[in-house]
VEXDREN-2710 file (C-alpha; in Angstrom, 1 decimal):
% VEXDREN-2710
k/r/px/py/pz
1/MET/0.0/0.0/0.0
2/LYS/1.4/3.4/-1.0
3/THR/1.9/6.1/1.5
4/ILE/-1.3/7.9/2.5
5/ARG/-1.1/11.6/1.7
6/VAL/-4.1/13.8/2.0
7/ARG/-4.6/17.5/1.7
8/PHE/-6.8/20.3/3.0
9/ALA/-6.9/22.9/0.4
10/PRO/-8.8/26.1/1.4
11/SER/-9.0/29.3/-0.5
12/PRO/-8.0/32.4/1.5
13/THR/-11.1/34.3/0.5
14/GLY/-12.4/34.8/4.0
15/PRO/-12.6/33.0/7.3
16/LEU/-12.6/29.3/7.6
17/HIS/-16.1/28.0/7.9
18/ILE/-16.9/25.3/10.4
19/GLY/-17.8/23.0/7.4
20/GLY/-14.2/23.5/6.2
21/VAL/-12.9/22.6/9.7
22/ARG/-14.8/19.3/9.5
23/THR/-13.2/18.6/6.1
24/ALA/-9.7/19.3/7.6
25/LEU/-10.5/17.1/10.6
26/TYR/-11.5/14.1/8.4
27/ASN/-8.4/14.5/6.3
28/TYR/-6.3/14.7/9.5
29/LEU/-7.8/11.6/11.1
30/PHE/-7.4/9.5/8.0
31/ALA/-3.7/10.5/7.7
32/ARG/-3.2/9.7/11.4
33/LYS/-4.9/6.4/11.2
34/HIS/-2.7/5.2/8.4
35/GLY/0.6/6.8/9.5
36/GLY/0.3/9.2/6.5
37/LYS/0.8/12.9/5.9
38/PHE/-1.7/15.7/6.4
39/ILE/-0.9/18.6/4.0
40/LEU/-2.2/22.2/4.0
41/ARG/-2.3/23.7/0.5
42/ILE/-3.5/27.2/0.0
43/GLU/-5.5/27.5/-3.2
44/ASP/-5.1/31.2/-3.9
45/THR/-5.5/31.3/-7.7
46/ASP/-8.5/33.6/-7.5
47/GLN/-6.6/36.8/-6.8
48/ASN/-9.8/38.9/-7.2
49/ARG/-11.3/37.3/-4.1
50/TYR/-8.1/37.1/-2.0
51/VAL/-8.6/38.5/1.5
52/GLU/-5.6/39.8/3.4
53/GLY/-5.1/37.9/6.7
54/ALA/-7.3/34.9/5.6
55/GLU/-4.4/32.5/5.2
56/ASP/-3.0/33.4/8.7
57/TYR/-6.5/32.9/10.1
58/ILE/-6.8/29.4/8.5
59/ARG/-3.4/28.3/10.0
60/GLN/-4.2/29.8/13.5
61/SER/-7.6/28.0/13.5
62/LEU/-6.1/24.6/12.6
63/ASN/-3.4/25.1/15.2
64/TRP/-6.0/26.0/17.9
65/LEU/-8.0/22.9/17.1
66/GLY/-4.9/20.7/17.2
67/LEU/-5.0/19.9/13.5
68/SER/-1.5/21.2/12.6
69/PRO/-0.4/20.0/9.1
70/ASP/2.7/17.9/8.5
71/GLU/3.5/19.9/5.3
72/GLY/2.4/23.4/4.3
73/PRO/3.4/27.0/3.5
74/VAL/5.0/27.4/7.0
75/GLN/6.1/23.8/7.7
76/GLY/7.6/23.3/4.2
77/GLY/8.1/19.9/2.8
78/ASP/9.5/18.0/-0.2
79/TYR/6.5/18.8/-2.5
80/GLY/6.3/22.6/-2.2
81/PRO/5.6/25.4/-2.8
82/TYR/2.3/24.9/-1.0
83/ARG/0.6/28.1/-2.3
84/GLN/-0.8/27.7/-5.7
85/SER/0.1/31.3/-6.6
86/GLU/3.7/30.2/-6.3
87/ARG/3.2/27.3/-8.7
88/LYS/1.8/29.3/-11.6
89/HIS/4.5/28.2/-14.1
90/LEU/3.4/24.5/-13.6
91/TYR/-0.2/24.9/-14.7
92/LYS/0.5/26.5/-18.1
93/GLU/2.8/23.6/-19.0
94/TYR/0.0/21.0/-18.4
95/ALA/-2.6/23.1/-20.1
96/GLU/-0.4/23.2/-23.2
97/LYS/0.0/19.4/-23.0
98/LEU/-3.7/19.0/-23.0
99/ILE/-4.0/21.4/-26.0
100/GLU/-1.3/19.6/-27.9
101/ALA/-3.1/16.2/-27.3
102/GLY/-6.4/17.7/-28.6
103/HIS/-8.1/17.6/-25.1
104/ALA/-8.2/21.4/-24.6
105/TYR/-8.4/24.5/-26.7
106/TYR/-7.9/28.3/-26.6
107/ALA/-11.0/30.4/-26.4
108/PHE/-11.1/34.1/-27.2
109/ASP/-14.7/35.0/-26.4
110/SER/-15.3/38.3/-24.7
111/ALA/-17.8/38.6/-21.8
112/GLU/-20.3/40.2/-24.1
113/GLU/-20.0/37.4/-26.6
114/LEU/-20.5/34.8/-23.9
115/GLN/-23.6/36.7/-22.6
116/GLN/-25.0/36.8/-26.2
117/MET/-24.6/33.1/-26.5
118/ARG/-26.6/32.5/-23.3
119/GLU/-29.3/34.9/-24.4
120/ASP/-29.6/33.2/-27.8
121/LYS/-29.9/29.8/-26.3
122/GLU/-32.6/31.0/-23.9
123/LYS/-34.6/32.2/-26.9
124/GLU/-34.3/28.7/-28.2
125/ASP/-35.8/27.4/-24.9
126/VAL/-32.5/25.7/-24.0
127/HIS/-32.8/24.9/-20.3
128/SER/-29.1/25.4/-19.5
129/ALA/-27.0/27.4/-21.9
130/LYS/-23.5/26.0/-21.7
131/TYR/-20.2/26.4/-23.5
132/ASP/-20.0/22.7/-24.6
133/GLN/-20.0/20.3/-27.6
134/SER/-23.3/21.9/-28.9
135/THR/-22.0/25.5/-28.8
136/ARG/-18.2/25.4/-29.1
137/LEU/-18.0/25.5/-32.8
138/ASP/-20.3/28.6/-32.9
139/MET/-17.9/30.5/-30.6
140/LYS/-14.5/32.1/-31.1
141/ASN/-11.9/29.5/-30.2
142/SER/-9.1/27.5/-31.7
143/LEU/-11.5/24.7/-32.8
144/SER/-13.7/27.0/-34.8
145/LEU/-10.9/29.2/-36.2
146/SER/-8.1/28.5/-38.6
147/ALA/-4.6/28.0/-37.4
148/GLU/-3.6/31.5/-38.7
149/GLU/-6.5/33.2/-37.0
150/THR/-5.7/31.4/-33.8
151/ASP/-2.0/32.4/-33.9
152/GLN/-3.0/36.0/-34.5
153/LEU/-5.5/36.1/-31.7
154/LEU/-3.0/34.5/-29.3
155/MET/-0.8/37.5/-29.9
156/ASP/-3.6/40.1/-29.9
157/CYS/-6.4/38.8/-27.6
158/PRO/-6.3/40.1/-24.0
159/HIS/-8.8/37.6/-22.7
160/THR/-7.5/34.2/-23.9
161/VAL/-8.5/31.3/-21.8
162/VAL/-8.0/27.6/-22.1
163/ARG/-11.0/25.3/-22.0
164/LEU/-11.2/21.6/-21.5
165/LYS/-12.6/19.7/-24.5
166/VAL/-15.2/17.3/-23.1
167/PRO/-15.7/14.3/-25.4
168/GLU/-19.1/13.5/-26.8
169/GLY/-21.2/10.5/-26.0
170/GLU/-19.3/9.2/-23.0
171/THR/-20.2/8.0/-19.6
172/ILE/-17.6/9.1/-17.1
173/SER/-17.6/7.0/-13.9
174/PHE/-15.6/6.9/-10.7
175/ASP/-15.8/5.3/-7.3
176/ASP/-16.5/7.3/-4.2
177/LYS/-16.1/6.1/-0.7
178/VAL/-19.4/7.6/0.4
179/ARG/-21.5/7.4/-2.8
180/LYS/-20.0/4.2/-4.2
181/ARG/-20.2/4.2/-8.1
182/VAL/-20.9/7.7/-9.6
183/SER/-21.5/8.3/-13.3
184/PHE/-22.0/11.3/-15.5
185/ASN/-22.9/11.6/-19.1
186/SER/-20.6/13.9/-20.9
187/SER/-23.5/15.7/-22.5
188/GLU/-24.2/17.1/-19.0
189/LEU/-20.8/18.7/-18.7
190/ASP/-19.6/22.0/-20.0
191/ASP/-16.1/22.8/-21.4
192/LYS/-14.8/24.3/-18.2
193/VAL/-12.1/27.0/-18.2
194/ILE/-9.0/25.4/-16.9
195/LEU/-6.5/28.3/-17.4
196/LYS/-7.7/31.9/-17.0
197/ALA/-6.6/35.0/-19.1
198/ASP/-4.2/36.1/-16.4
199/GLY/-2.3/32.8/-16.6
200/MET/-3.7/31.5/-13.3
201/PRO/-5.4/28.1/-13.3
202/THR/-9.0/27.5/-12.2
203/TYR/-9.6/25.0/-9.4
204/HIS/-10.2/22.2/-11.9
205/LEU/-6.7/22.2/-13.4
206/ALA/-4.7/23.4/-10.4
207/ASN/-6.1/20.8/-8.0
208/ILE/-5.4/17.8/-10.3
209/VAL/-1.9/19.0/-11.2
210/ASP/-1.1/19.7/-7.5
211/ASP/-2.7/16.4/-6.3
212/HIS/-0.6/14.5/-8.8
213/LEU/2.7/16.2/-8.2
214/MET/2.2/16.1/-4.4
215/GLU/1.3/12.4/-4.7
216/ILE/-2.0/12.8/-3.0
217/SER/-3.5/9.3/-2.4
218/HIS/-7.0/10.3/-1.2
219/VAL/-9.1/13.4/-1.9
220/ILE/-11.5/14.0/0.9
221/ARG/-13.6/17.1/0.2
222/GLY/-17.2/18.6/0.4
223/GLU/-19.9/17.2/-1.9
224/GLU/-20.2/20.5/-3.7
225/TRP/-17.2/19.3/-5.7
226/LEU/-18.9/16.0/-6.7
227/SER/-20.3/17.3/-10.0
228/SER/-16.9/18.6/-11.0
229/THR/-15.1/15.4/-10.4
230/ALA/-16.1/14.1/-13.8
231/HIS/-14.0/16.9/-15.4
232/HIS/-11.2/15.9/-13.1
233/ILE/-11.4/12.3/-14.0
234/LEU/-11.2/13.3/-17.7
235/MET/-8.1/15.4/-17.1
236/TYR/-6.4/12.5/-15.2
237/ARG/-7.1/10.3/-18.1
238/PHE/-5.9/12.8/-20.7
239/LEU/-2.6/13.3/-18.8
240/GLY/-2.1/9.6/-18.3
241/TRP/-2.3/9.8/-14.5
242/GLU/-3.9/7.6/-11.9
243/PRO/-6.6/9.5/-10.0
244/PRO/-6.7/9.5/-6.2
245/VAL/-9.4/7.8/-4.2
246/PHE/-12.3/10.2/-3.8
247/THR/-14.5/10.8/-0.8
248/HIS/-17.2/13.5/-1.0
249/LEU/-18.5/14.6/2.4
250/PRO/-22.2/15.3/3.2
251/LEU/-23.3/18.9/3.7
252/LEU/-23.6/20.5/7.1
253/LEU/-27.2/21.6/7.4
254/LYS/-28.9/24.5/9.2
255/PRO/-30.4/23.7/12.6
256/SER/-33.8/23.3/10.9
257/GLY/-32.2/20.6/8.7
258/LYS/-33.3/22.6/5.6
259/GLY/-30.4/23.9/3.5
260/LYS/-26.7/24.2/3.8
261/LEU/-25.3/25.9/6.9
262/SER/-23.8/29.2/5.5
263/LYS/-21.5/31.8/6.8
264/ARG/-24.4/34.2/7.3
265/ASP/-26.3/31.7/9.5
266/GLY/-24.1/32.5/12.6
267/SER/-25.6/35.9/13.1
268/LYS/-29.1/34.7/12.0
269/PHE/-29.2/31.9/14.5
270/GLY/-27.1/33.4/17.2
271/PHE/-24.2/31.0/17.3
272/PRO/-20.7/31.0/15.8
273/VAL/-19.9/29.3/12.4
274/PHE/-16.2/30.1/12.5
275/PRO/-13.6/28.5/14.7
276/MET/-12.1/31.8/15.8
277/GLU/-13.2/35.5/15.7
278/TRP/-13.0/37.1/12.3
279/ASP/-12.6/40.8/11.9
280/ALA/-14.1/41.8/8.6
281/GLY/-13.3/45.5/9.1
282/ASP/-16.8/46.8/9.2
283/GLU/-18.1/43.9/11.3
284/LYS/-16.7/41.3/13.7
285/TYR/-17.8/37.7/13.7
286/SER/-17.5/35.7/16.9
287/GLY/-15.8/32.3/16.9
288/PHE/-16.2/29.1/18.9
289/LYS/-12.9/30.0/20.7
290/GLU/-14.1/33.4/21.9
291/GLU/-17.6/32.0/22.8
292/GLY/-15.9/29.7/25.4
293/TYR/-15.7/26.3/23.6
294/ASP/-12.8/24.0/24.2
295/PRO/-11.1/22.9/21.0
296/ALA/-11.2/19.2/22.0
297/ALA/-14.9/19.4/22.6
298/LEU/-15.5/21.2/19.3
299/VAL/-13.5/18.6/17.4
300/ASN/-15.5/15.8/19.1
301/PHE/-18.8/17.5/18.1
302/LEU/-17.7/18.0/14.5
303/VAL/-16.3/14.5/13.9
304/LEU/-19.8/13.0/14.6
305/LEU/-21.5/15.3/12.0
306/GLY/-21.4/12.8/9.2
307/TRP/-19.4/9.9/10.7
308/HIS/-19.8/7.7/13.8
309/PRO/-18.0/4.7/15.2
310/SER/-19.6/1.3/14.9
311/ASP/-20.4/1.2/18.7
312/ASP/-22.0/4.8/18.7
313/THR/-19.6/6.0/21.4
314/GLU/-19.9/9.8/21.6
315/ILE/-17.0/11.0/23.8
316/LEU/-13.8/10.5/21.8
317/ASP/-10.4/12.0/22.0
318/LYS/-8.4/12.5/18.7
319/GLU/-6.3/9.4/19.3
320/ILE/-9.4/7.2/19.6
321/MET/-11.1/9.0/16.6
322/ALA/-8.1/8.3/14.5
323/GLU/-8.0/4.6/15.5
324/LEU/-11.7/4.2/14.8
325/PHE/-12.1/6.4/11.7
326/GLU/-13.2/4.8/8.5
327/LEU/-14.1/6.6/5.3
328/GLY/-16.8/3.9/4.6
329/GLN/-18.7/4.9/7.7
330/ILE/-19.3/8.4/6.5
331/VAL/-23.0/8.9/5.7
332/LYS/-24.5/10.3/2.5
333/SER/-27.1/12.4/4.1
334/GLY/-26.5/15.9/5.4
335/ALA/-25.8/16.5/9.1
336/ARG/-27.9/19.0/11.0
337/PHE/-25.9/21.5/12.9
338/ASP/-27.3/21.3/16.5
339/ILE/-25.7/23.9/18.6
340/GLU/-27.3/22.5/21.8
341/LYS/-25.4/19.3/21.1
342/ALA/-22.2/21.3/20.7
343/LEU/-22.9/22.9/24.1
344/TRP/-23.5/19.4/25.6
345/PHE/-20.2/18.2/24.3
346/ASN/-18.4/21.3/25.7
347/GLN/-20.0/20.7/29.1
348/GLN/-19.0/17.0/29.2
349/TYR/-15.4/18.0/28.5
350/ILE/-15.4/20.8/31.1
351/MET/-16.6/18.3/33.7
352/SER/-13.8/16.0/32.8
353/PHE/-11.0/18.6/32.9
354/GLU/-8.6/19.2/35.8
355/ASP/-9.3/22.4/37.7
356/ASP/-5.8/23.7/36.9
357/TYR/-6.5/23.4/33.1
358/ILE/-9.8/25.2/33.4
359/LEU/-8.2/28.0/35.4
360/GLU/-5.9/28.7/32.5
361/GLN/-8.7/28.6/30.0
362/ILE/-11.0/31.0/31.8
363/LYS/-8.4/33.7/31.9
364/ASP/-9.6/34.8/28.4
365/HIS/-13.3/34.7/29.4
366/VAL/-13.6/36.4/32.8
367/PRO/-12.7/40.0/33.8
368/GLU/-9.0/40.5/34.4
369/SER/-9.8/42.1/37.8
370/ILE/-11.1/38.7/39.1
371/PHE/-7.5/37.3/39.1
372/SER/-6.2/40.2/41.2
373/ARG/-9.1/40.2/43.7
374/TYR/-9.2/36.4/44.3
375/ASP/-6.4/34.0/45.0
376/GLU/-5.9/30.7/43.2
377/SER/-7.4/28.5/45.9
378/PHE/-10.7/30.4/45.8
379/LEU/-10.9/30.3/42.0
380/LYS/-10.1/26.6/42.0
381/GLU/-12.8/25.8/44.5
382/LEU/-15.2/28.0/42.5
383/ILE/-14.3/26.0/39.4
384/ARG/-14.9/22.7/41.2
385/LEU/-18.4/23.9/42.3
386/MET/-19.4/25.3/38.9
387/LYS/-18.0/22.5/36.6
388/PRO/-21.3/20.6/36.5
389/ARG/-23.1/23.8/35.6
390/ALA/-20.9/25.6/33.1
391/ARG/-21.4/24.8/29.4
392/LEU/-18.9/27.5/28.2
393/TYR/-15.8/28.9/29.8
394/GLY/-17.3/32.3/30.2
395/GLU/-20.1/30.8/32.3
396/PHE/-17.6/30.4/35.2
397/TYR/-18.2/34.2/35.5
398/THR/-21.6/35.0/33.9
399/GLU/-23.4/32.1/35.7
400/ALA/-21.5/32.6/39.0
401/ARG/-21.4/36.4/39.6
402/TYR/-23.1/35.8/42.9
403/LEU/-20.0/34.0/44.0
404/TYR/-17.7/36.9/43.2
405/GLU/-19.9/39.7/44.3
406/MET/-22.7/40.2/46.8
407/PRO/-26.2/40.1/45.3
408/ASP/-27.7/43.6/44.6
409/SER/-31.2/42.2/44.4
410/TYR/-33.3/39.3/45.7
411/ASP/-36.0/37.1/44.2
412/GLU/-38.8/39.0/45.7
413/LYS/-41.5/36.5/44.7
414/GLN/-39.8/33.6/46.4
415/VAL/-39.0/35.7/49.5
416/VAL/-42.6/37.0/49.9
417/LYS/-43.9/33.5/49.6
418/ARG/-42.0/32.4/52.7
419/ILE/-41.2/35.4/54.8
420/SER/-42.8/36.3/58.1
421/SER/-41.8/37.9/61.4
422/GLU/-41.4/34.4/62.9
423/VAL/-39.3/33.3/60.0
424/MET/-37.1/36.4/60.4
425/ASP/-36.5/35.5/64.0
426/VAL/-35.4/32.0/63.1
427/LEU/-33.1/33.4/60.3
428/GLU/-31.5/35.7/62.9
429/ASP/-30.9/32.7/65.2
430/LEU/-29.4/30.7/62.4
431/LYS/-27.1/33.5/61.5
432/ASN/-25.7/33.6/65.1
433/MET/-25.2/29.8/65.0
434/VAL/-23.2/30.2/61.7
435/LEU/-21.3/33.1/63.4
436/ASP/-20.4/30.9/66.3
437/SER/-19.4/27.9/64.2
438/THR/-15.8/26.9/64.9
439/GLU/-15.6/24.5/61.9
440/PHE/-16.5/26.4/58.8
441/ASN/-16.9/23.7/56.2
442/ALA/-19.8/22.4/54.2
443/GLU/-20.4/19.3/56.3
444/SER/-20.4/21.0/59.7
445/LEU/-22.5/24.0/58.6
446/SER/-25.1/21.7/57.0
447/ALA/-25.3/19.7/60.3
448/VAL/-25.7/23.0/62.3
449/ILE/-28.4/24.5/60.2
450/LYS/-30.4/21.4/59.2
451/GLY/-30.0/20.0/62.7
452/HIS/-31.6/23.1/64.2
453/LEU/-34.4/23.1/61.7
454/SER/-35.1/19.4/62.3
455/GLU/-35.0/19.6/66.1
456/ASN/-37.5/22.5/66.1
457/ALA/-39.8/21.0/63.4
458/LEU/-39.1/23.9/61.1
459/LYS/-39.7/23.4/57.4
460/MET/-36.6/23.0/55.3
461/GLY/-38.5/24.1/52.3
462/VAL/-39.0/27.5/53.9
463/TYR/-35.6/28.3/55.3
464/LEU/-33.1/26.7/53.0
465/PRO/-34.4/28.5/49.9
466/LEU/-34.4/31.8/51.8
467/ILE/-30.8/31.2/52.9
468/ARG/-29.8/30.4/49.4
469/ILE/-31.5/33.7/48.2
470/MET/-29.5/35.5/50.9
471/MET/-26.3/34.1/49.4
472/CYS/-27.0/34.1/45.7
473/GLY/-29.9/36.5/45.2
474/ALA/-32.0/33.7/43.6
475/MET/-32.7/30.0/44.0
476/THR/-29.8/29.0/41.9
477/GLY/-26.3/27.7/42.2
478/PRO/-24.4/24.7/43.6
479/ASP/-24.7/23.1/47.0
480/LEU/-25.6/25.8/49.6
481/PHE/-23.2/24.7/52.2
482/GLU/-20.4/24.4/49.6
483/ILE/-21.1/28.0/48.8
484/PHE/-20.8/28.9/52.5
485/ALA/-17.4/27.2/52.7
486/LEU/-16.2/28.9/49.5
487/LEU/-17.3/32.4/50.6
488/GLY/-15.9/32.2/54.2
489/LYS/-17.5/33.3/57.4
490/ALA/-17.0/37.0/57.0
491/SER/-18.6/37.2/53.6
492/VAL/-21.5/34.8/54.6
493/ILE/-22.4/36.9/57.6
494/GLU/-22.1/40.2/55.6
495/ARG/-24.5/38.7/53.0
496/TRP/-26.8/37.4/55.7
497/ASP/-27.1/40.8/57.4
498/ARG/-27.7/42.7/54.1
499/ALA/-30.4/40.2/53.1
500/LEU/-32.2/40.4/56.4
501/GLU/-32.3/44.1/56.0
502/ALA/-33.8/43.8/52.6
503/PHE/-36.3/41.1/53.7
504/ARG/-37.8/43.3/56.3
505/SER/-39.2/45.5/53.6
506/TYR/-41.2/42.5/52.3
507/LEU/-43.1/42.1/55.6
END
């Protein structure tokens, strides 16, 4: 078996979409499973759509997710350069080989002439006006013109392109790991441009030349490229090359399951669709990193959007994923992007992490002042209490403010339901017991308060909720007596006194 070499080949035309991340992940896992190479290739042939900073963003995102390539523009390697703009000289050579063999031709049509062709075909009720075997001889190209006219236009024409000559009456077939045997009739295919007027290749030529020269064994990419693969198979055949093994991945769908998840859906549905924040100049788009997701949890969530192990295990680290990953287990149907499931995965990972690790992660998600106001032991104890409740790293602050700061309001409805002069007297007594406690830990404080309530036939359902509201402002939070131990006696008594004063106004 030859060495497994796979590539992730994004275009630097904007931020890396989460669907692209999944494609990178599947390539990475396949390479790791077979001891192969995972290659990053930047497909920057479309210079009109090139976005400054996009390539750096792609690399940073892959590194954050732990999907660092073995070869690429930064890592280097024996098959570089790894930016297509730096390989421009190669593509023209192969385009000319195709022309010489009669499998491609020069086309000199202007944009206006192409538009006119489309309009004429529409008048003839042609469903899809294409530049193909039915129209090519009516257009301005080296097939319809004499050799002399062609030579003259090659010298004079500013918009010369090279088109692939799709043969007539053929069935073009290939095997796909997901879709099995796939076939296209050549009458369905247009004569795609493979070399643009500026000398840069289109995706169709560049990707097969690069995949061949880089010895790519398997192409794992989105299903949007499935219909173009017939053209690629033709070019492999025309150049006498063996094609790689193809795998076309199912779409990531909107939360409704209807339609492909797009870059615009993040703001529409209120969740990120990019791995990291992207600054577009006039607008910033939040990323999973800034929202408080852990990269390991995000990778675990993504890997199951289109693939699952045979035993349906859900919590998987990258090593286990790579061990279990099989291209044949990828499903055909699109995968619905369920952000609630992503949050569930993140919570499972948070609960499994060591407190020291979480402490480092939350530094980017809580106010900086927290780390100067509270010592490490307090923060670690707070993390321990909040781990079962936090779904995102930022929630160690947003869902726990009552642990950092005294409540400035109380759940009036719940207080009014329980409060009375007699209850106030008991609360005062309980405060004094807490004040007199010599052992200030959860177990002893629970025994003191619950013991007093039980001995005096006082309802737990009246007093414990009120005490919780005193500490937290609402009936929320981890174990009440663990909160006592975290806050310490001075803070507990201060909160108790302030709450009693507020409660008197409800009588």
